[in-house]
C-alpha positions in Angstrom: 0.0 0.0 0.0 1.9 3.1 -1.2 -0.7 5.7 -0.2 -0.1 7.5 3.1 -2.6 8.8 5.6 -1.7 11.7 7.9 -3.6 13.0 11.0 -4.0 16.5 12.4 -5.5 17.5 15.7 -8.4 19.9 15.0 -9.7 20.4 18.6 -9.4 19.1 22.1 -12.3 19.9 24.5 -10.9 19.8 28.1 -10.5 21.7 31.3 -8.2 21.7 34.3 -8.1 19.1 37.0 -9.8 20.3 40.3 -6.5 20.9 42.1 -5.3 24.1 43.7 -1.8 24.1 42.3 -2.6 22.7 38.9 -2.3 25.8 36.7 0.5 28.0 35.5 1.4 30.3 32.6 4.3 29.3 30.3 7.4 31.3 29.2 7.3 34.2 26.8 9.4 32.1 24.4 6.3 30.2 23.3 3.8 33.1 23.8 2.9 32.3 27.4 0.6 29.3 27.0 -1.8 28.3 29.7 -0.3 25.2 31.3 -2.4 22.8 33.4 -3.2 19.2 34.1 -6.2 17.4 32.6 -6.5 13.9 34.0 -3.1 12.3 33.3 -2.2 14.8 30.6 -0.1 18.0 30.7 -1.8 20.6 28.5 -0.2 23.6 26.7 -3.0 25.9 25.5 -2.4 29.1 23.6 -5.4 31.3 23.7 -4.9 34.5 21.7 -8.3 36.1 21.5 -9.3 39.7 20.6 -12.9 39.2 19.9 -13.9 42.7 20.9 -11.2 44.4 19.1 -11.2 45.8 15.6 -9.1 43.1 14.0 -11.4 40.4 15.5 -8.6 37.8 15.4 -8.4 34.6 17.4 -6.1 31.7 17.6 -6.5 28.5 19.7 -3.8 25.9 19.9 -4.1 23.0 22.3 -1.5 20.3 22.8 -1.5 17.4 25.3 1.5 15.5 26.6 1.0 12.1 28.3 4.0 11.8 30.6 2.0 10.7 33.7 0.0 7.6 34.5 -2.0 9.3 37.3 -3.9 12.6 37.6 -1.6 15.6 37.3 -2.2 17.7 40.4 0.7 20.2 40.5 2.1 22.2 37.6 4.9 24.8 37.9 7.2 26.4 35.3 10.7 26.9 36.7 12.0 30.5 37.0 15.5 31.9 36.2 17.1 34.9 37.9 19.3 37.2 35.8 22.7 38.2 37.0 21.8 41.9 36.9 19.4 41.6 39.9 16.2 42.0 37.8 13.0 40.1 38.3 12.8 36.4 37.6 11.4 35.1 34.3 9.9 31.8 33.3 12.4 29.2 32.3 12.0 26.5 29.6 11.7 23.7 32.2 8.4 22.4 33.6 7.8 20.6 36.9 4.6 18.5 37.2 3.5 16.1 39.9 0.7 13.6 40.1 -1.5 12.1 42.8 0.7 9.0 43.1 3.8 11.0 44.2 5.6 11.1 40.8 7.6 14.2 39.9 8.2 14.8 36.1 10.7 17.2 34.7 10.1 18.2 31.1 11.8 20.8 28.8 10.8 22.9 25.9 12.2 21.8 22.5 12.6 24.8 20.2 10.5 28.0 20.2 7.4 26.7 18.5 4.3 25.4 20.3 3.4 22.1 18.6 2.8 18.5 19.4 6.6 17.9 20.0 7.2 21.1 22.0 7.7 19.3 25.3 10.2 16.6 26.0 10.3 14.5 29.1 13.7 14.7 30.9 13.0 12.5 33.9 10.1 11.1 36.0 10.7 9.6 39.4 8.6 8.8 42.5 9.4 11.3 45.3 6.5 11.1 47.7 4.3 8.4 49.2 1.0 9.8 48.2 -0.1 12.8 46.2 2.1 15.8 45.5 0.7 19.1 46.8 2.9 21.8 45.3 6.1 22.4 43.4 8.6 25.1 42.7 12.0 25.5 41.1 14.5 28.2 40.3 17.9 28.6 38.6 20.5 31.2 39.3 24.3 31.7 39.4 26.2 31.3 42.7 29.8 32.3 42.5 29.7 31.8 38.7 28.3 28.3 39.2 24.8 27.6 37.9 22.5 26.3 40.6 19.1 24.7 40.3 16.8 24.4 43.3 13.6 22.2 43.2 11.2 21.7 46.1 8.1 19.5 46.4 5.7 18.8 49.2 3.3 15.9 49.5 0.6 14.1 51.3 3.3 12.2 53.3 3.9 15.4 55.2 7.4 15.7 53.7 9.1 18.6 52.0 11.9 17.6 49.7 14.5 20.1 48.4 17.0 19.2 45.6 20.2 21.2 44.9 21.5 20.5 41.4 24.6 21.8 39.7 25.4 19.9 36.5 22.2 18.6 34.9 18.5 18.9 35.5 18.1 15.3 36.6 17.3 14.1 40.1 18.5 10.6 39.7 21.5 10.7 37.4 22.9 13.8 39.1 23.3 11.8 42.3 21.8 14.6 44.4 20.4 13.6 47.7 17.3 15.7 48.6 17.0 17.5 51.9 13.9 16.1 53.6 11.9 18.2 56.1 9.4 16.3 58.1 6.2 18.2 59.1 5.0 15.2 61.2 1.2 15.3 60.8 1.1 18.7 59.0 1.1 19.6 55.4 2.8 22.3 53.2 0.0 23.6 51.0 2.1 26.2 49.1 5.8 27.0 48.7 7.8 29.6 46.8 11.6 30.2 46.3 12.9 33.7 46.0 16.5 35.0 45.4 17.2 38.1 47.4 19.4 40.3 45.2 21.9 41.8 45.3 23.0 40.0 48.5 22.4 36.6 46.8 20.5 34.9 49.6 17.9 32.3 48.7 14.7 32.1 50.8 12.0 29.3 50.7 8.6 30.2 52.1 6.2 27.5 53.1 2.4 27.9 53.6 1.3 25.4 56.2 -1.9 24.0 57.5 -1.1 25.0 61.1 -1.9 28.6 60.1 1.8 29.5 60.0 4.3 30.6 57.4 7.8 29.2 57.7 10.8 30.8 56.1 13.9 28.8 55.3 17.2 30.4 54.3 19.7 28.6 52.0 23.4 28.3 52.8 26.2 28.9 50.4 25.7 26.7 47.3 28.7 24.8 45.9 29.4 21.3 44.7 31.4 20.4 47.8 28.3 20.6 50.1 25.6 19.5 47.7 24.5 16.7 49.9 24.3 18.8 53.1 21.2 20.3 54.6 21.3 23.6 52.7 18.1 25.2 54.1 17.6 26.1 57.7 14.5 27.5 59.3 14.9 31.2 60.1 11.5 32.5 61.0 7.9 31.4 61.8 5.2 33.9 61.0 1.9 33.8 62.7 -1.3 35.8 62.1 -3.5 33.8 59.9 -6.5 32.1 61.6 -6.9 29.2 59.2 -4.9 27.2 56.7 -2.4 29.2 54.6 -2.8 28.3 50.9 -0.2 30.2 48.9 2.8 32.6 48.9 4.2 34.8 46.3 7.2 37.2 46.3 8.1 40.4 44.5 11.0 42.9 44.6 10.0 46.1 46.3 12.9 48.4 46.9 16.7 47.9 47.1 17.3 45.5 50.0 13.5 45.2 50.6 11.0 42.6 49.3 7.3 41.9 49.7 5.5 38.6 49.9 1.8 37.9 50.1 0.1 35.0 51.8 -3.5 33.8 51.2 -5.5 31.9 53.7 -8.8 30.2 54.4 -9.5 32.9 56.9 -10.6 35.0 53.9 -7.7 37.4 54.2 -4.5 38.3 52.3 -1.5 39.3 54.4 1.3 41.3 52.8 4.6 40.9 54.6 7.8 42.9 54.2 11.3 41.4 54.3 14.2 43.8 54.7 17.9 43.7 55.0 18.9 45.4 58.3 21.5 48.1 58.4 23.1 50.1 61.3 20.3 52.3 62.7 20.7 55.7 64.1 20.7 55.8 67.8 17.9 57.5 69.7 15.1 56.6 67.3 11.8 56.9 69.1 9.5 56.2 66.2 6.7 53.7 66.8 7.6 50.5 64.9 5.8 47.3 64.0 6.9 44.2 65.8 9.6 42.4 63.7 11.2 39.1 63.6 14.9 39.3 62.9 17.5 36.7 61.9 21.0 36.7 60.6 23.0 34.7 58.1 26.7 34.0 58.7 28.8 33.8 55.6 32.4 32.5 55.5 34.9 35.3 54.9 32.1 37.8 54.6 30.0 40.1 56.8 27.0 38.7 58.6 23.7 39.6 57.0 20.8 40.6 59.1 17.2 40.5 58.0 13.9 41.5 59.5 10.4 40.4 58.5 7.1 41.9 59.7 3.5 42.4 58.6 2.9 45.3 56.2 -0.8 45.1 55.7 -3.9 42.9 55.8 -6.2 42.9 52.8 -9.9 42.1 53.7 -12.1 42.1 50.6 -13.0 38.5 50.0 -15.9 36.7 51.7 -14.6 33.2 51.4 -11.4 31.2 51.3 -8.6 32.9 49.3 -6.5 30.4 47.4 -4.0 32.4 45.3 -2.2 35.7 45.0 0.0 36.9 42.1 2.1 40.1 41.8 2.0 42.0 38.6 5.5 42.5 37.1 4.5 44.5 34.0 7.0 47.3 34.5 4.3 49.9 34.9 5.8 50.9 38.3 2.5 50.3 40.0 2.4 47.8 42.9 -0.5 45.4 42.0 -1.6 42.2 43.5 -4.1 39.7 42.0 -6.1 37.5 44.4 -8.6 34.7 43.7 -11.2 33.4 46.1 -14.0 30.9 46.5 -16.4 33.8 46.8 -16.5 33.8 43.0 -14.5 37.1 42.8 -11.0 38.0 41.6 -9.6 41.3 42.9 -6.8 43.5 41.6 -5.3 45.4 44.6 -3.2 48.5 43.9 -1.0 50.4 46.3 -1.8 54.1 46.4 1.4 56.0 47.0 -0.4 59.2 47.9 -2.7 57.7 50.6 -0.2 55.0 51.5 -2.9 52.3 51.4 -4.1 49.3 49.3 -7.2 49.8 47.2 -9.2 47.1 45.3 -9.3 48.7 41.8 -10.8 45.8 39.8 -13.3 43.0 40.6 -14.1 40.3 38.0 -15.7 36.9 38.4 -19.1 35.3 38.5 -22.5 36.5 39.7 -25.1 34.0 40.8 -25.3 30.5 39.4 -24.7 27.2 41.2 -20.9 27.2 40.9 -18.1 27.7 43.4 -15.3 30.2 43.1 -11.7 30.2 41.8 -8.6 28.3 42.7 -6.1 30.5 40.9 -5.8 33.8 38.9 -2.8 35.1 37.0 -1.9 38.1 34.8 -1.4 37.1 31.2 0.7 38.5 28.4 3.2 40.0 30.9 0.8 42.9 31.7 -2.1 43.7 33.9 -4.5 44.0 30.8 -5.3 40.3 30.7 -6.4 38.0 33.5 -6.8 34.2 33.3 -8.4 32.2 36.1 -8.9 28.5 37.0 -12.2 27.8 38.7 -13.1 25.1 41.2 -14.9 23.1 38.5 -11.7 23.2 36.3 -13.2 25.7 33.8 -10.9 28.5 32.5 -11.9 32.2 32.5 -10.2 34.9 30.5 -10.7 38.7 30.8 -9.2 41.5 28.7 -9.1 45.2 29.5 -10.6 47.0 26.5 -11.3 50.8 26.6 -11.5 50.8 30.3 -13.8 47.8 30.6 -13.0 44.2 31.3 -14.4 41.9 28.6 -14.9 38.2 28.8 -12.9 36.5 26.1 -13.4 33.2 24.2 -11.6 30.3 25.9 -11.6 26.6 25.5 -13.8 24.5 27.7 -14.6 20.8 28.3 -15.7 18.1 30.7 -14.3 17.8 34.2 -14.9 14.0 34.4 -14.6 10.9 32.2 -16.5 11.3 28.9 -18.5 8.1 28.1 -20.3 8.9 24.8 -20.4 11.2 21.8 -22.5 11.5 18.7 -22.6 13.7 15.6 -25.7 15.6 14.4 -27.1 13.8 11.3 -25.4 16.2 8.9 -22.2 16.7 10.9 -23.1 20.2 12.0 -22.1 19.7 15.6 -20.9 17.1 18.1 -22.7 16.2 21.3 -21.0 14.6 24.3 -22.0 13.4 27.7 -19.9 12.7 30.8 -19.8 11.7 34.5 -19.6 15.4 35.3 -23.4 15.3 34.9 -23.5 17.5 31.8 -24.2 17.1 28.1 -22.3 19.5 25.8 -22.4 20.6 22.1 -19.3 21.5 20.2 -19.1 23.1 16.7 -16.9 25.1 14.5 -17.0 28.9 14.8 -17.1 29.8 11.1 -15.3 33.1 11.0 -12.2 31.7 12.7 -12.4 28.0 11.9 -11.9 27.1 15.6 -14.0 24.7 17.6 -15.8 25.7 20.7 -18.5 24.7 23.1 -21.7 26.2 21.7 -24.2 25.0 24.3 -24.6 22.9 27.5 -28.1 21.6 26.9 -28.3 19.3 30.0 -26.9 20.0 33.5 -28.1 17.1 35.5 -28.0 15.7 39.1 -26.9 12.2 38.0 -23.8 11.0 36.2 -24.4 10.7 32.5 -23.5 7.6 30.5 -24.9 7.8 26.9 -26.3 10.1 24.3 -27.6 9.9 20.7 -28.9 12.4 18.2 -32.3 11.7 16.8 -32.3 14.5 14.2 -30.8 18.0 14.0 -33.1 19.3 16.8 -33.6 16.4 19.2 -31.3 14.1 21.2 -31.8 11.5 23.9 -29.6 10.8 26.9 -29.4 8.4 29.8 -27.4 7.9 32.9 -27.5 6.7 36.5 -31.0 8.1 36.9 -32.7 5.1 35.2 -34.8 7.5 33.2 -34.3 8.3 29.5 -34.8 12.0 28.7 -35.5 13.5 25.3 -34.5 17.2 24.5 -35.4 19.7 21.8 -33.3 22.6 20.5 -34.8 25.9 21.6 -35.2 28.9 19.4 -32.5 30.9 21.0 -29.9 28.2 20.4 -31.0 27.7 16.7 -30.6 31.5 16.0 -27.3 31.8 17.8 -26.0 28.6 16.2 -26.7 29.9 12.7 -25.1 33.2 13.6 -21.9 31.6 14.9 -21.5 28.7 12.4 -23.4 29.9 9.3 -25.5 26.7 9.4 -29.3 26.7 9.5 -30.6 23.7 11.4 -34.3 24.5 10.8 -36.4 26.6 8.5 -39.4 26.8 11.0 -38.7 27.7 14.6 -41.9 29.6 15.3 -43.3 26.9 17.6 -40.0 26.2 19.4 -39.6 27.5 22.9 -37.2 30.4 23.5 -35.1 28.4 26.0 -35.2 26.4 29.2 -34.8 26.8 32.9 -34.4 24.5 35.8 -36.7 24.8 38.8 -35.2 25.0 42.2 -34.2 21.5 43.5 -35.4 20.1 40.1 -33.8 17.9 37.4 -36.1 18.7 34.5 -35.4 21.5 32.0 -38.7 23.3 31.7 -39.5 25.1 28.4 -39.6 28.9 28.4 -41.8 30.4 25.7 -42.0 33.9 27.0 -39.4 35.8 29.0 -41.9 38.0 30.7 -43.8 35.0 32.2 -40.8 33.7 34.2 -41.4 34.0 37.8 -38.8 36.1 39.6 -37.7 35.1 43.1 -40.0 36.4 45.8 -37.1 37.5 47.9 -33.4 37.7 47.5 -33.2 35.8 50.8 -34.9 32.8 49.4 -32.9 29.6 50.1 -33.5 28.1 46.7 -33.7 30.3 43.5 -34.7 29.0 40.1 -32.2 29.0 37.3 -33.8 31.6 35.2 -33.2 31.8 31.4 -32.1 35.0 29.7 -32.0 35.0 25.9 -28.6 35.6 24.3 -27.6 37.4 21.1 -24.1 36.0 20.5 -21.3 37.3 18.3 -18.8 34.8 19.7 -19.1 31.5 21.5 -20.9 31.7 24.9 -18.9 32.2 28.1 -18.8 29.8 31.0 -21.5 31.8 32.8 -23.9 31.7 29.9 -23.2 28.0 29.3 -24.2 27.2 32.8 -27.5 29.1 32.7 -28.7 30.2 29.3 -28.0 27.4 26.8 -30.2 24.6 28.3 -32.5 22.7 26.0 -36.1 22.0 27.2 -37.2 18.4 27.8 -39.7 16.9 25.4 -40.3 13.6 27.2 -39.2 11.3 30.0 -39.3 7.6 29.2 -39.6 5.0 31.9 -39.1 1.2 31.9 -35.6 0.3 32.9 -35.0 -0.9 36.4 -31.2 -0.1 36.6 -29.0 2.7 35.3 -29.1 3.5 31.6 -25.9 2.3 29.9 -26.3 2.6 26.1 -28.5 4.3 23.6 -28.6 4.3 19.7 -30.9 5.7 17.0 -31.4 4.9 13.4 -30.4 7.1 10.5 -33.9 8.4 9.9 -34.4 9.3 13.6 -37.7 7.4 13.8 -36.5 4.7 16.3 -34.0 4.6 19.1 -33.0 1.8 21.5 -31.9 1.9 25.1 -30.3 -0.6 27.4 -29.4 -0.6 31.1 -27.0 -2.2 33.5 -27.9 -5.7 34.3 -26.6 -8.8 36.1 -29.4 -11.1 34.9 -31.3 -11.8 31.7 -34.7 -10.3 32.9 -33.1 -6.8 33.1 -30.8 -7.1 30.0 -33.6 -6.4 27.5 -33.2 -3.7 24.9 -36.1 -1.2 24.8 -37.0 0.3 21.4 -38.9 3.6 21.3 -40.7 5.3 18.5 -40.0 9.0 18.2 -43.4 9.9 16.7 -45.2 8.9 19.9 -42.3 8.5 22.4 -43.7 5.1 23.3 -42.0 1.8 23.7 -42.6 -0.5 20.7 -40.5 -3.5 21.7 -38.3 -5.1 24.3 -35.7 -7.3 22.7 -34.3 -10.3 24.5 -31.1 -12.1 23.7 -28.5 -11.0 26.3 -27.9 -12.1 29.9 -25.7 -9.2 31.1 -25.3 -5.5 30.4 -25.6 -4.4 26.8 -22.5 -2.2 26.2 -23.3 -0.8 22.8 -25.9 -0.9 20.0 -26.0 0.4 16.5 -28.6 0.4 13.7 -27.4 -0.6 10.3 -27.1 2.3 7.8 -30.0 0.9 5.7 -32.2 0.6 8.8 -32.9 -3.1 8.4 -30.9 -4.4 11.4 -29.9 -3.6 14.9 -26.6 -5.1 16.3 -25.9 -5.2 20.1 -22.9 -6.4 22.1 -22.7 -7.2 25.8 -20.7 -8.1 28.8 -22.0 -11.7 28.3 -19.4 -11.9 25.4 -22.0 -12.3 22.8 -23.4 -10.1 20.0 -27.0 -10.3 18.9 -28.5 -9.3 15.5 -32.1 -8.2 15.2 -34.0 -7.7 11.9 -36.4 -4.7 11.6 -39.5 -4.9 9.5 -42.5 -2.6 9.0 -46.1 -3.7 8.6 -48.0 -0.4 8.2 -47.3 1.7 11.2 -46.2 -1.3 13.3 -42.5 -2.2 13.7 -41.5 -5.8 14.0 -38.2 -7.1 15.5 -36.8 -10.5 15.4 -33.6 -12.0 16.7 -32.1 -13.5 13.5 -28.5 -14.3 14.5 -26.3 -14.6 17.6 -22.7 -15.3 18.1 -21.4 -18.7 19.1 -18.9 -19.1 21.9 -16.3 -21.1 19.9 -16.0 -18.4 17.2 -16.6 -15.2 19.1 -14.7 -13.2 21.7 -13.5 -14.7 24.9 -13.9 -11.5 27.0 -16.4 -8.6 27.3 -17.4 -7.1 23.9 -17.2 -3.3 24.4 -18.1 -1.9 21.0 -19.6 -2.6 17.5 -20.0 -0.8 14.2 -21.6 -1.3 10.8 -19.8 -1.0 7.5 -21.4 1.7 5.3 -22.8 -1.0 2.9 -24.7 -2.7 5.8 -23.3 -6.1 4.7 -20.8 -6.5 7.5 -20.1 -5.3 11.0 -17.1 -5.3 13.4 -16.8 -6.0 17.1 -14.1 -5.0 19.6 -13.4 -6.8 22.9 -11.3 -6.9 26.0 -9.6 -10.0 24.6 -7.5 -7.6 22.5 -9.2 -8.7 19.2 -11.2 -7.0 16.5 -13.4 -9.3 14.5 -15.1 -8.6 11.1 -18.5 -10.4 10.5 -20.2 -10.7 7.2 -23.9 -11.1 6.5 -24.9 -13.7 3.9 -28.6 -13.5 3.0 -29.9 -16.7 1.5 -33.5 -15.9 0.5 -36.0 -13.7 2.3 -36.1 -15.4 5.6 -32.6 -17.0 5.8 -29.6 -15.0 7.2 -26.2 -16.4 7.9 -23.5 -14.4 9.7 -19.9 -15.7 9.5 -16.6 -14.4 10.9 -14.3 -13.3 8.1 -11.3 -11.7 9.8 -9.6 -11.3 13.1 -7.0 -8.7 14.1 -5.0 -8.8 17.3 -4.3 -5.3 18.6 -2.1 -6.4 21.5 -4.1 -4.3 23.9 -7.7 -4.6 25.0 -9.9 -2.8 22.5 -12.7 -0.6 23.8 -14.1 1.3 20.8 -14.5 0.8 17.1 -16.2 2.7 14.3 -16.5 2.3 10.5 -16.1 5.4 8.4 -19.4 6.2 6.7 -17.7 7.5 3.6 -16.1 5.4 0.9 -12.3 5.8 0.9 -10.7 7.9 -1.9 -7.0 7.9 -1.9 -6.0 4.4 -0.6 -5.6 1.7 -3.2 -7.1 -1.8 -2.7 -9.0 -0.6 0.4 -12.8 -1.2 0.6 -13.5 0.4 4.0 -11.6 2.0 6.8 -12.4 1.9 10.5 -10.9 3.3 13.7 -10.1 1.3 16.8 -9.7 2.8 20.3 -7.6 0.9 22.8 -7.6 0.6 26.6 -4.2 2.3 26.6 -5.8 5.4 25.0 -4.1 4.9 21.6 -6.2 5.2 18.4 -5.5 3.2 15.3 -7.0 3.5 11.8 -7.4 0.2 10.0 -8.4 -0.9 6.6 -10.6 -3.6 5.2 -9.2 -4.7 1.8 -11.1 -6.3 -1.1 -10.5 -9.8 0.4 -12.0 -8.7 3.8 -8.5 -8.7 5.4 -7.8 -6.3 8.3 -4.7 -4.1 8.3 -3.5 -1.3 10.5 -2.6 1.7 8.4 -2.1 4.5 10.9 -1.3 4.6 14.7 -1.7 8.0 16.4 1.3 9.0 18.5 1.0 8.8 22.3 0.5 12.5 22.9 -2.1 12.9 20.2 -4.1 9.9 21.6 -5.9 9.7 24.9 -4.0 9.0 28.1 -6.7 6.6 29.4 -9.2 4.2 27.8 -11.0 5.4 24.6 -14.7 5.2 25.3 -16.3 6.0 21.9 -15.2 6.8 18.3 -17.5 8.6 15.8 -16.8 9.6 12.2 -18.3 12.9 11.1 -21.0 12.6 8.4 -20.6 14.9 5.4 -23.2 17.2 3.9 -23.4 19.4 0.8 -22.5 22.5 2.8 -19.1 21.2 3.8 -16.0 21.7 1.7 -15.1 18.3 0.1 -11.3 18.1 0.1 -11.2 14.3 0.4 -10.3 14.4 4.1 -12.2 12.6 7.0 -13.1 13.9 10.4 -13.0 11.6 13.5 -14.1 12.4 17.0 -13.1 10.5 20.1 -13.8 10.6 23.9 -12.1 8.8 26.8 -11.7 8.3 30.5 -9.2 11.1 30.5 -12.0 13.7 30.4 -11.2 14.8 26.9 -13.1 15.0 23.6 -10.8 15.1 20.6 -11.5 15.9 16.9 -9.0 14.8 14.3 -8.7 15.5 10.5 -7.4 12.6 8.4 -6.2 13.2 4.9 -4.3 11.2 2.2 -1.1 12.1 0.5 
């Protein structure tokens, strides 16, 4: 086979892990990408968006790197200190830690942000339990380059490495200094180089309400295994856990550091180098802690530390603080809190006091606040924040007003199912984060974004299927199947953003949907005026009221949470246990549902008719949970696979308005899979189907019809993938560009890797493309779906494949032939 297939990542829908130290901003060398952990992946995300500006340009580049095998919970770019005494800047080395105690050091390769931009240097286990926080700096000490790395973990240990030759914890032979906090924890830590005196300080935020300052000794290769850091001061004042610490240079021989706490306050401390004071000074002074540093063959250095101010403006736990080092000579501090606000504090030189000059965040809704906020683009004109739910927020200062910018979004828990709209206009996904989301391409910029969040539920979601371009059905742990319809406001905004019209007649469609207090059902809203306002602002439970949107860019996180819901059309009952699988036919007239089951009486497949929303059949044939179903493209068959290691084939016939189903074929134990069958898919000609199983095999089955009532199904080919297979999908388009290939299909593996395989003219199975590890998922692939084509799409011969996995990610790929 001489033809070659190439794959390109079009979009990754994801968000940050729900961890307090899991977000940072990268170096200027690669345009300061957002850097965070998503499940086991490290994410570099460049979000350049000027939607409100005249040039209206946007650029979204997302790349994932799967260096970890557990959830990434700590992310920190290392910082370098210049020899001239200036402020530190982000280095090209990245520290990441996971919840199994592994510390990974990776390094930028080149100056371009792409799929090979990050290279793993080393990964080693450094803690027994999860890593809490990390920090690292590089600087010159007596013309010798020094690297300091510190990590704290759930084992109550703080480990500090001093490296001289190479950025490698194991090969360098460096023995870490271990500080034992007994039953306590270090929740935040930060290095800072006090210049020009060259003293290194490490500040630790602890859960005993205290801040501990450690001072480094002289750094040279002869004492690299000694205990370089000694405790010099313990600062008290906070009344709850201290969450983070951040330093900045203030004046010559004077530095400021801010600490945040769960006591809802931010304390600003001043660290000064002491000099000989004039005798007889009677000025009232703040109580100070002093300490000295003895240096061989040099003068002893004396320092003092004291509280400078206490900032009280938040009403809930304050998780992070960040200084602005933009060079505008204004002393500014950015704080993020669980009270849903982010505050920019500015020091007024005239009044000698701190003033909260800017407040951004969320108002209302059912969300919690923010874990972290940082200035972006090396200025105070852009603010990026990581919320408790993992969602990212981005604000830009434009003509004196802070505008919400377009930013990537995604699920915060494993994604179990996806499906394309019948003409490929958008992709719908559902997840254990209890939401269903819609993604589509923003036409002016050719970038993919979340366009709606039609379902925000109270139960974990498991499956979803599109019925037509305005209806979808979903199921989950609730045991109820729910059907949704697109509201008028979504249809209008969707056409405005994508240039695609989903319906010619929307007059009878509701405007939107709202969720009653303590309810799970999305109620249709036909008139905005008729919505009942809350009787009192002191009401304990307030309805989620819908407000119509007129969008010029994809909706913000706040709008997605409240104003993009779809109203429910029907609730369907019948299953005894949690809904596990759903599938619809091409015409959207029938759909099938299945639930979890441990016995045959509950393993039946329920078939529903969309014209009446009534059950028309219960199909028997399995004894355990049905894991996936799919209607044949010609609508004549339904294939199902199950945990009982069998597939079942049902024929579909129509007699007037009545639909008849019959079990016409079932697999035999000696020729079928030996483990759970996870997935199945029909070939586009409806003459064959494929199954994927935990036994690491993919099997191709061919239908041989012998007369009107005689059907024989035989196994034609078997391919061993070497890893348990969890998802499979035939491409609905005939392949143009690959010689001697009849069909192609995609296979998802338990390892997260995706392969594209071919069926040749002799029904042989061959792997023709394997996605690289970083482009694939980091955990098991749950579903694969090829995008249908329609007349409105540009036909360049390429194919589009969507995937979802247990790593919380939805990925969209473009495959082309060269």
